[in-house]
Structures are given as C-alpha cells and as structure tokens.
Backbone as JSON Lines, residues from 0, in Angstrom:
{"i":0,"aa":"M","n":[0.67,-1.19,-0.22],"ca":[0.14,0.03,0.21],"c":[0.56,1.33,0.14]}
{"i":1,"aa":"M","n":[2.02,1.41,0.73],"ca":[2.6,2.34,1.13],"c":[3.51,2.64,-0.5]}
{"i":2,"aa":"Y","n":[3.86,2.06,-1.26],"ca":[4.44,1.91,-2.79],"c":[3.46,2.01,-3.6]}
{"i":3,"aa":"L","n":[2.44,2.17,-3.45],"ca":[1.19,2.58,-4.61],"c":[0.98,4.04,-4.15]}
{"i":4,"aa":"S","n":[0.99,4.23,-2.97],"ca":[1.09,5.58,-2.58],"c":[1.96,6.6,-2.92]}
{"i":5,"aa":"L","n":[3.2,6.3,-2.81],"ca":[4.28,6.75,-3.08],"c":[4.16,7.04,-4.75]}
{"i":6,"aa":"K","n":[4.13,5.87,-5.0],"ca":[3.86,5.6,-6.94],"c":[2.77,6.84,-7.19]}
{"i":7,"aa":"A","n":[1.72,6.97,-6.54],"ca":[0.98,7.33,-7.13],"c":[0.95,9.66,-7.13]}
{"i":8,"aa":"L","n":[1.64,9.56,-5.8],"ca":[2.25,10.85,-5.42],"c":[3.33,11.28,-6.13]}
{"i":9,"aa":"H","n":[4.24,10.22,-6.87],"ca":[5.24,10.82,-7.62],"c":[4.67,10.93,-9.07]}
{"i":10,"aa":"L","n":[3.65,10.03,-9.42],"ca":[3.06,10.48,-10.93],"c":[2.3,11.95,-10.93]}
{"i":11,"aa":"L","n":[1.63,11.73,-9.67],"ca":[0.83,13.14,-9.86],"c":[1.71,14.47,-9.81]}
{"i":12,"aa":"S","n":[2.61,14.3,-8.95],"ca":[3.67,15.43,-8.99],"c":[4.55,15.61,-10.35]}
{"i":13,"aa":"M","n":[4.63,14.58,-10.98],"ca":[5.14,14.59,-12.41],"c":[4.12,15.47,-13.18]}
{"i":14,"aa":"V","n":[2.89,15.05,-13.46],"ca":[2.1,15.61,-14.22],"c":[1.83,16.9,-13.59]}
{"i":15,"aa":"V","n":[1.65,17.4,-12.51],"ca":[1.8,18.82,-12.04],"c":[3.22,19.63,-12.64]}
{"i":16,"aa":"L","n":[4.26,18.89,-12.48],"ca":[5.35,19.62,-12.93],"c":[5.55,19.93,-14.39]}
{"i":17,"aa":"F","n":[5.16,18.67,-15.19],"ca":[5.07,19.07,-16.73],"c":[4.07,20.19,-17.1]}
{"i":18,"aa":"G","n":[2.59,19.73,-16.52],"ca":[1.73,20.94,-17.06],"c":[1.81,22.25,-16.49]}
{"i":19,"aa":"T","n":[2.45,22.15,-15.18],"ca":[2.8,23.65,-15.06],"c":[4.04,24.59,-15.76]}
{"i":20,"aa":"G","n":[5.11,23.84,-16.05],"ca":[6.14,24.07,-16.61],"c":[5.86,24.4,-18.03]}
{"i":21,"aa":"L","n":[5.2,23.25,-18.63],"ca":[4.8,23.7,-20.12],"c":[3.84,24.78,-20.46]}
{"i":22,"aa":"G","n":[2.76,25.32,-19.62],"ca":[1.7,25.74,-19.4],"c":[2.07,27.29,-19.14]}
{"i":23,"aa":"S","n":[3.33,27.32,-18.27],"ca":[3.82,28.82,-18.05],"c":[4.37,29.03,-18.98]}
{"i":24,"aa":"A","n":[5.3,28.05,-19.34],"ca":[6.11,28.63,-20.9],"c":[5.71,29.03,-21.67]}
{"i":25,"aa":"W","n":[4.38,27.99,-22.0],"ca":[3.63,28.95,-23.01],"c":[3.27,29.92,-23.07]}
{"i":26,"aa":"Y","n":[2.23,30.73,-22.22],"ca":[1.73,31.43,-21.63],"c":[2.52,32.85,-21.74]}
{"i":27,"aa":"K","n":[3.73,32.51,-21.16],"ca":[4.46,33.75,-20.98],"c":[5.51,33.76,-22.38]}
{"i":28,"aa":"W","n":[5.67,32.73,-23.2],"ca":[6.1,33.14,-24.47],"c":[4.92,33.74,-25.61]}
{"i":29,"aa":"M","n":[3.9,33.39,-25.28],"ca":[2.76,34.13,-26.27],"c":[2.52,35.43,-25.8]}
{"i":30,"aa":"S","n":[2.59,35.78,-24.65],"ca":[2.76,37.0,-23.76],"c":[3.64,37.65,-24.25]}
{"i":31,"aa":"D","n":[4.65,37.51,-24.18],"ca":[6.01,38.14,-24.98],"c":[5.76,38.49,-26.1]}
{"i":32,"aa":"R","n":[5.49,37.71,-27.0],"ca":[5.12,37.61,-28.33],"c":[3.83,38.61,-28.72]}
{"i":33,"aa":"S","n":[3.13,39.1,-27.92],"ca":[2.19,39.77,-27.79],"c":[2.61,41.48,-28.09]}
{"i":34,"aa":"G","n":[3.56,41.5,-27.22],"ca":[4.13,42.98,-27.24],"c":[3.49,44.11,-26.37]}
{"i":35,"aa":"D","n":[2.45,43.61,-25.49],"ca":[1.43,43.98,-24.99],"c":[2.34,44.22,-23.39]}
{"i":36,"aa":"V","n":[2.95,45.49,-22.79],"ca":[3.54,45.46,-21.74],"c":[2.32,44.89,-20.37]}
{"i":37,"aa":"A","n":[1.32,45.57,-20.27],"ca":[0.62,45.39,-19.31],"c":[0.01,43.64,-19.36]}
{"i":38,"aa":"H","n":[-0.48,43.19,-20.49],"ca":[-0.4,41.71,-20.58],"c":[0.88,40.83,-20.04]}
{"i":39,"aa":"I","n":[2.06,41.16,-20.39],"ca":[3.45,40.6,-20.17],"c":[3.74,40.75,-18.92]}
{"i":40,"aa":"A","n":[3.47,41.72,-18.23],"ca":[3.74,42.12,-16.83],"c":[2.73,41.05,-15.88]}
{"i":41,"aa":"A","n":[1.17,41.02,-16.42],"ca":[0.27,40.02,-15.74],"c":[0.66,38.52,-15.9]}
{"i":42,"aa":"T","n":[1.33,38.35,-16.75],"ca":[1.37,36.9,-17.09],"c":[3.0,36.5,-16.2]}
{"i":43,"aa":"N","n":[3.8,37.65,-16.58],"ca":[4.9,37.19,-15.55],"c":[4.67,37.24,-14.08]}
{"i":44,"aa":"R","n":[3.81,38.0,-13.26],"ca":[3.65,37.89,-12.21],"c":[2.73,36.12,-11.64]}
{"i":45,"aa":"Q","n":[2.17,35.94,-12.99],"ca":[1.92,34.39,-12.61],"c":[2.64,33.27,-12.88]}
{"i":46,"aa":"V","n":[3.33,33.57,-13.9],"ca":[4.32,32.62,-14.06],"c":[5.41,32.22,-12.88]}
{"i":47,"aa":"V","n":[5.61,33.49,-12.17],"ca":[6.61,33.2,-11.01],"c":[5.71,32.8,-9.67]}
{"i":48,"aa":"L","n":[4.48,33.13,-9.66],"ca":[3.31,32.76,-8.64],"c":[3.16,31.02,-8.79]}
{"i":49,"aa":"A","n":[3.03,30.86,-10.41],"ca":[3.25,29.27,-10.16],"c":[4.42,28.47,-10.14]}
{"i":50,"aa":"D","n":[4.99,28.83,-10.17],"ca":[6.41,28.28,-9.85],"c":[6.88,27.79,-8.27]}
{"i":51,"aa":"W","n":[6.19,28.93,-7.85],"ca":[6.38,29.0,-5.92],"c":[5.13,28.04,-5.65]}
{"i":52,"aa":"L","n":[4.24,28.48,-6.12],"ca":[3.03,27.22,-5.92],"c":[2.95,25.9,-6.35]}
{"i":53,"aa":"F","n":[3.42,25.56,-7.43],"ca":[3.22,24.21,-7.76],"c":[4.49,23.57,-8.52]}
{"i":54,"aa":"T","n":[5.36,24.51,-8.76],"ca":[6.83,23.83,-9.43],"c":[7.83,23.31,-8.13]}
{"i":55,"aa":"T","n":[7.8,24.22,-7.51],"ca":[8.81,24.17,-6.4],"c":[8.24,23.05,-5.38]}
{"i":56,"aa":"P","n":[7.26,23.01,-4.98],"ca":[6.82,21.27,-4.25],"c":[6.86,20.11,-4.97]}
{"i":57,"aa":"T","n":[6.76,20.36,-6.3],"ca":[6.83,19.09,-6.95],"c":[8.47,18.6,-7.26]}
{"i":58,"aa":"I","n":[9.09,19.72,-7.34],"ca":[10.52,19.14,-7.31],"c":[10.98,18.68,-5.99]}
{"i":59,"aa":"L","n":[10.36,19.28,-5.02],"ca":[11.04,18.28,-3.71],"c":[10.26,16.73,-3.73]}
{"i":60,"aa":"I","n":[8.97,17.13,-4.28],"ca":[8.2,15.49,-3.65],"c":[8.36,14.53,-5.0]}
{"i":61,"aa":"Q","n":[9.09,15.0,-6.15],"ca":[9.8,13.76,-7.33],"c":[11.2,13.02,-6.69]}
{"i":62,"aa":"P","n":[12.02,13.62,-5.85],"ca":[13.17,13.15,-5.34],"c":[12.46,11.9,-3.69]}
{"i":63,"aa":"L","n":[12.01,12.51,-3.48],"ca":[11.4,11.86,-1.9],"c":[10.66,10.72,-2.62]}
{"i":64,"aa":"T","n":[9.77,10.83,-3.2],"ca":[8.97,9.65,-3.35],"c":[9.4,8.49,-4.18]}
{"i":65,"aa":"G","n":[10.47,9.0,-5.33],"ca":[11.11,8.06,-6.0],"c":[12.27,7.2,-5.1]}
{"i":66,"aa":"I","n":[12.9,8.09,-4.38],"ca":[13.94,7.35,-3.22],"c":[12.93,6.47,-2.57]}
{"i":67,"aa":"G","n":[11.81,6.97,-2.14],"ca":[11.05,5.93,-1.27],"c":[10.64,4.69,-1.93]}
{"i":68,"aa":"M","n":[10.15,4.83,-3.08],"ca":[10.08,3.42,-3.98],"c":[11.23,2.91,-4.24]}
{"i":69,"aa":"L","n":[12.27,3.36,-4.46],"ca":[13.9,2.71,-4.53],"c":[13.8,1.96,-3.26]}
{"i":70,"aa":"V","n":[13.35,2.27,-2.16],"ca":[13.82,1.46,-0.79],"c":[12.89,0.4,-0.54]}
{"i":71,"aa":"I","n":[11.55,0.75,-1.04],"ca":[10.63,-0.6,-0.91],"c":[10.52,-1.6,-1.86]}
{"i":72,"aa":"L","n":[11.22,-1.06,-3.15],"ca":[11.27,-2.36,-4.18],"c":[13.2,-2.79,-4.04]}
{"i":73,"aa":"D","n":[14.05,-2.09,-3.1],"ca":[15.19,-2.65,-2.94],"c":[16.06,-2.5,-4.54]}
{"i":74,"aa":"I","n":[15.66,-1.35,-4.89],"ca":[16.64,-1.18,-6.08],"c":[17.65,-0.52,-5.76]}
{"i":75,"aa":"P","n":[18.75,-0.68,-6.41],"ca":[19.91,0.22,-5.92],"c":[20.35,1.63,-6.93]}
{"i":76,"aa":"Y","n":[20.76,2.62,-6.14],"ca":[20.68,4.0,-6.43],"c":[21.68,3.61,-7.55]}
{"i":77,"aa":"T","n":[22.26,2.58,-7.82],"ca":[23.19,2.65,-8.89],"c":[22.88,1.95,-10.19]}
{"i":78,"aa":"A","n":[21.81,1.4,-10.01],"ca":[21.17,1.08,-11.45],"c":[21.46,1.94,-12.27]}
{"i":79,"aa":"P","n":[21.66,1.75,-13.62],"ca":[21.84,2.43,-14.44],"c":[20.61,3.5,-15.11]}
{"i":80,"aa":"W","n":[19.85,3.29,-15.09],"ca":[18.24,4.02,-15.17],"c":[18.28,5.11,-14.16]}
{"i":81,"aa":"I","n":[18.76,4.6,-12.84],"ca":[18.32,5.74,-11.73],"c":[19.45,6.73,-11.82]}
{"i":82,"aa":"M","n":[20.9,6.08,-12.24],"ca":[21.93,6.94,-12.27],"c":[21.41,7.92,-13.19]}
{"i":83,"aa":"A","n":[21.42,7.83,-14.52],"ca":[20.61,8.44,-15.77],"c":[19.75,9.28,-15.46]}
{"i":84,"aa":"S","n":[18.61,8.77,-14.52],"ca":[17.88,10.11,-14.41],"c":[18.31,11.17,-13.52]}
{"i":85,"aa":"L","n":[19.03,10.54,-12.41],"ca":[19.39,11.6,-11.45],"c":[20.28,12.57,-12.25]}
{"i":86,"aa":"I","n":[21.24,12.1,-13.12],"ca":[21.78,12.98,-13.78],"c":[21.12,14.1,-14.49]}
{"i":87,"aa":"L","n":[20.41,13.74,-15.14],"ca":[19.52,14.33,-15.97],"c":[18.44,15.29,-15.41]}
{"i":88,"aa":"Y","n":[17.91,14.8,-13.86],"ca":[17.32,15.49,-13.21],"c":[18.3,16.81,-12.41]}
{"i":89,"aa":"G","n":[19.2,16.5,-12.04],"ca":[20.21,17.34,-11.7],"c":[20.87,18.69,-12.92]}
{"i":90,"aa":"F","n":[20.71,17.88,-13.75],"ca":[21.05,18.86,-15.09],"c":[19.85,19.95,-15.28]}
{"i":91,"aa":"A","n":[18.55,19.55,-15.03],"ca":[17.5,20.15,-15.32],"c":[17.22,21.24,-14.5]}
{"i":92,"aa":"G","n":[17.32,20.85,-13.23],"ca":[17.46,21.67,-12.03],"c":[18.63,22.93,-12.21]}
{"i":93,"aa":"A","n":[19.69,22.43,-12.39],"ca":[20.52,23.28,-12.82],"c":[20.25,24.4,-14.17]}
{"i":94,"aa":"C","n":[19.26,23.87,-15.01],"ca":[18.69,25.05,-15.91],"c":[17.98,25.52,-15.03]}
{"i":95,"aa":"W","n":[16.96,25.03,-14.34],"ca":[16.1,25.59,-13.79],"c":[16.1,27.0,-12.46]}
{"i":96,"aa":"I","n":[17.24,26.69,-11.99],"ca":[17.46,27.7,-11.03],"c":[17.7,29.04,-11.59]}
{"i":97,"aa":"P","n":[18.53,29.05,-12.64],"ca":[18.57,30.47,-13.41],"c":[17.28,31.23,-14.18]}
{"i":98,"aa":"V","n":[16.76,29.98,-14.21],"ca":[15.32,30.37,-14.93],"c":[14.25,31.28,-14.18]}
{"i":99,"aa":"V","n":[14.48,30.65,-12.7],"ca":[13.47,31.31,-11.56],"c":[13.95,32.77,-11.22]}
{"i":100,"aa":"W","n":[15.33,32.86,-11.44],"ca":[15.94,33.89,-11.2],"c":[15.56,34.8,-12.44]}
{"i":101,"aa":"L","n":[16.0,34.51,-13.77],"ca":[15.52,35.16,-14.83],"c":[13.74,35.49,-14.94]}
{"i":102,"aa":"Q","n":[13.0,34.58,-14.59],"ca":[11.43,34.92,-14.45],"c":[11.55,36.14,-12.95]}
{"i":103,"aa":"I","n":[11.99,35.87,-12.25],"ca":[11.6,37.32,-11.28],"c":[12.13,38.59,-11.92]}
{"i":104,"aa":"R","n":[13.17,38.49,-12.1],"ca":[13.94,39.95,-12.73],"c":[13.2,40.3,-14.21]}
{"i":105,"aa":"M","n":[12.49,39.52,-14.97],"ca":[11.59,39.84,-15.94],"c":[10.31,40.13,-15.34]}
{"i":106,"aa":"Q","n":[10.02,39.96,-14.32],"ca":[8.72,40.12,-13.57],"c":[8.73,41.6,-13.23]}
{"i":107,"aa":"K","n":[9.9,41.85,-12.45],"ca":[10.16,43.2,-12.08],"c":[10.1,44.38,-13.16]}
{"i":108,"aa":"L","n":[11.09,44.01,-14.16],"ca":[11.38,44.91,-15.36],"c":[9.71,44.86,-16.22]}
{"i":109,"aa":"S","n":[8.97,44.24,-15.9],"ca":[7.74,44.38,-16.95],"c":[7.15,45.41,-15.92]}
{"i":110,"aa":"E","n":[6.85,45.04,-14.97],"ca":[6.02,46.12,-14.27],"c":[6.55,47.16,-13.97]}
{"i":111,"aa":"Q","n":[7.99,47.45,-13.91],"ca":[8.48,49.09,-13.82],"c":[7.84,49.55,-15.14]}
{"i":112,"aa":"A","n":[7.73,48.78,-16.44],"ca":[7.14,49.69,-17.61],"c":[6.05,49.65,-17.65]}
{"i":113,"aa":"N","n":[5.35,48.71,-17.18],"ca":[4.0,48.96,-17.2],"c":[3.4,49.97,-16.38]}
{"i":114,"aa":"I","n":[3.92,50.48,-15.07],"ca":[3.77,51.4,-14.39],"c":[4.12,52.51,-14.78]}
{"i":115,"aa":"T","n":[5.3,52.47,-15.36],"ca":[5.63,54.19,-16.25],"c":[5.15,54.43,-17.56]}
{"i":116,"aa":"G","n":[4.61,53.44,-18.01],"ca":[3.83,53.24,-19.37],"c":[5.06,53.3,-20.56]}
{"i":117,"aa":"G","n":[6.25,52.88,-20.13],"ca":[7.48,52.83,-21.07],"c":[7.34,51.53,-21.87]}
{"i":118,"aa":"V","n":[8.58,51.27,-22.49],"ca":[8.56,50.09,-23.17],"c":[9.45,49.12,-22.38]}
{"i":119,"aa":"L","n":[9.56,48.04,-22.92],"ca":[10.25,46.91,-22.03],"c":[12.09,47.1,-22.67]}
{"i":120,"aa":"P","n":[12.84,46.99,-21.37],"ca":[14.31,47.4,-21.94],"c":[14.64,46.59,-22.68]}
{"i":121,"aa":"D","n":[15.95,46.71,-23.42],"ca":[16.66,45.7,-24.15],"c":[17.14,44.14,-23.08]}
{"i":122,"aa":"Q","n":[17.11,44.4,-21.9],"ca":[17.79,43.77,-20.77],"c":[16.65,42.62,-20.79]}
{"i":123,"aa":"Y","n":[15.44,42.94,-20.98],"ca":[14.37,42.02,-20.55],"c":[14.27,41.26,-21.85]}
{"i":124,"aa":"W","n":[14.22,41.64,-22.96],"ca":[14.28,40.7,-24.2],"c":[15.35,39.87,-24.07]}
{"i":125,"aa":"R","n":[16.65,40.23,-23.72],"ca":[18.01,39.25,-23.65],"c":[17.7,38.25,-22.25]}
{"i":126,"aa":"Y","n":[17.12,38.62,-21.52],"ca":[16.66,37.78,-20.44],"c":[15.88,36.59,-20.79]}
{"i":127,"aa":"A","n":[14.8,37.25,-21.6],"ca":[13.6,36.02,-22.49],"c":[14.39,35.25,-23.1]}
{"i":128,"aa":"R","n":[15.36,35.68,-23.67],"ca":[15.94,34.81,-24.75],"c":[16.92,33.74,-24.01]}
{"i":129,"aa":"Y","n":[17.53,34.13,-22.93],"ca":[18.18,32.94,-21.85],"c":[17.14,32.38,-21.4]}
{"i":130,"aa":"W","n":[16.11,32.71,-20.88],"ca":[14.9,31.92,-20.27],"c":[14.49,31.06,-21.25]}
{"i":131,"aa":"F","n":[14.15,31.05,-22.45],"ca":[13.5,30.43,-23.58],"c":[14.83,29.44,-23.48]}
{"i":132,"aa":"W","n":[16.1,29.47,-23.91],"ca":[17.24,28.38,-24.03],"c":[17.62,27.48,-22.73]}
{"i":133,"aa":"L","n":[17.24,27.82,-21.59],"ca":[17.67,27.45,-20.87],"c":[16.69,26.26,-20.63]}
{"i":134,"aa":"G","n":[15.21,26.63,-21.18],"ca":[13.98,25.87,-20.65],"c":[14.0,24.67,-21.73]}
{"i":135,"aa":"V","n":[14.38,24.83,-22.96],"ca":[14.66,23.26,-24.01],"c":[15.39,22.47,-23.44]}
{"i":136,"aa":"P","n":[16.63,22.39,-23.02],"ca":[17.26,21.27,-22.41],"c":[16.73,20.83,-21.46]}
{"i":137,"aa":"A","n":[16.01,21.6,-20.38],"ca":[15.71,21.38,-19.1],"c":[14.13,20.6,-19.46]}
{"i":138,"aa":"F","n":[13.4,20.94,-20.3],"ca":[12.47,20.33,-20.8],"c":[12.56,19.24,-21.18]}
{"i":139,"aa":"I","n":[13.36,19.14,-22.09],"ca":[13.96,17.58,-22.81],"c":[14.3,16.45,-21.97]}
{"i":140,"aa":"S","n":[15.22,16.93,-20.86],"ca":[15.81,16.33,-19.57],"c":[14.77,15.61,-19.04]}
{"i":141,"aa":"M","n":[13.61,16.61,-19.08],"ca":[12.48,15.88,-17.79],"c":[11.96,14.58,-18.81]}
{"i":142,"aa":"V","n":[11.67,15.14,-20.05],"ca":[10.87,14.04,-20.82],"c":[11.77,12.68,-20.92]}
{"i":143,"aa":"L","n":[13.36,12.75,-21.04],"ca":[13.93,11.6,-20.97],"c":[13.8,10.8,-19.85]}
{"i":144,"aa":"I","n":[13.77,11.76,-18.74],"ca":[13.65,10.94,-17.67],"c":[12.07,10.17,-17.32]}
{"i":145,"aa":"V","n":[11.05,10.79,-17.78],"ca":[9.9,9.64,-18.03],"c":[9.98,8.49,-18.8]}
{"i":146,"aa":"F","n":[10.81,8.72,-19.8],"ca":[11.06,7.44,-20.71],"c":[11.95,6.41,-19.93]}
{"i":147,"aa":"L","n":[13.0,7.03,-19.1],"ca":[13.69,6.18,-18.58],"c":[12.81,5.38,-17.03]}
{"i":148,"aa":"M","n":[12.0,6.22,-16.63],"ca":[11.39,5.86,-15.5],"c":[10.21,4.53,-16.15]}
{"i":149,"aa":"V","n":[9.62,4.94,-17.53],"ca":[8.92,4.04,-17.88],"c":[9.42,2.58,-18.35]}
{"i":150,"aa":"Y","n":[10.3,2.96,-19.12],"ca":[11.25,1.78,-19.58],"c":[12.51,1.09,-18.76]}
{"i":151,"aa":"K","n":[12.79,1.87,-17.62],"ca":[13.67,1.5,-16.98],"c":[15.15,0.71,-17.79]}
{"i":152,"aa":"F","n":[15.58,1.66,-18.5],"ca":[16.56,1.62,-19.51],"c":[17.38,2.55,-19.38]}
{"i":153,"aa":"A","n":[18.83,2.33,-19.71],"ca":[19.94,3.01,-19.79],"c":[21.32,2.28,-20.1]}
C-alpha cells in the first residue's frame, strides 16, 4: 500500500511539474510575443507565482517519492536508469535555478515598464532569450527521465 501511495504521488507530482512548466512557458512566450506590456507584466506575475505554488513543491516531492519507491523495491541507486535519471534531474535543476532568477527579474522589469508606461528594456528581451534556451534542455531532460522511468533502461 505504501508503494502504491508513493507511486501515485510521484506520478501526480510529475504531471503537475510538466503541466505547470509547459503551461507557464507557453503563456509567457505568447504574452511576450504580443508586445502588450500590461499583458506581459500580468503573465510574468502569474508565472512566478505558479513556480512557487506548483513547481517548487513537485521538485521536492519527485526525489522523495522516487527514493521511497527505490527503498521499498530494494533497487540500488547505482542501477543505470536511476543514475541516468538523477544526472538528468540534476541537469534540469541546474537549468531551472537561473530560469527562476530570470523570471523574477523579468517580472520586475515588466512591472516597472507597465507602471511608467514605457517599453520593455533590451535587458528584458535578453533575459527572455536566456529563459527560453535554458528551458529547452531542461524540458528535454524531463521527457527523457519519464522514458527512463517507464522503460527502465539506460
């Protein structure tokens, strides 16, 4: 029963992690493309909030439930698919940490531009490019982890 509970929580948190990440990325990218500073500022505010409310807890839940299942099933951490998953998870996390910083900076820059009625500075667009290109390998890493978990190979 404990294993099934951990597995359900692991899968649910993975769905929330993917859904929040992909949904936030889509809406932020589309709002940036609109050029509407008020819309961009509002979307950035929601993206940062979604990261704190949904992404951060799932990032903690994923390894805890995964380790719990490994212990119950007596699977060694050194199994190739586990090691590959952990490396990819660490890589995705290394991409995500600067993404969070960039999102917070872009939120502040867009709110300032919205309040003053100005345009977004070049720095905002530079951050947006970095944010996008850090998100691509992080997302690919997470997709690969799902395949490793389902097929248990590496």
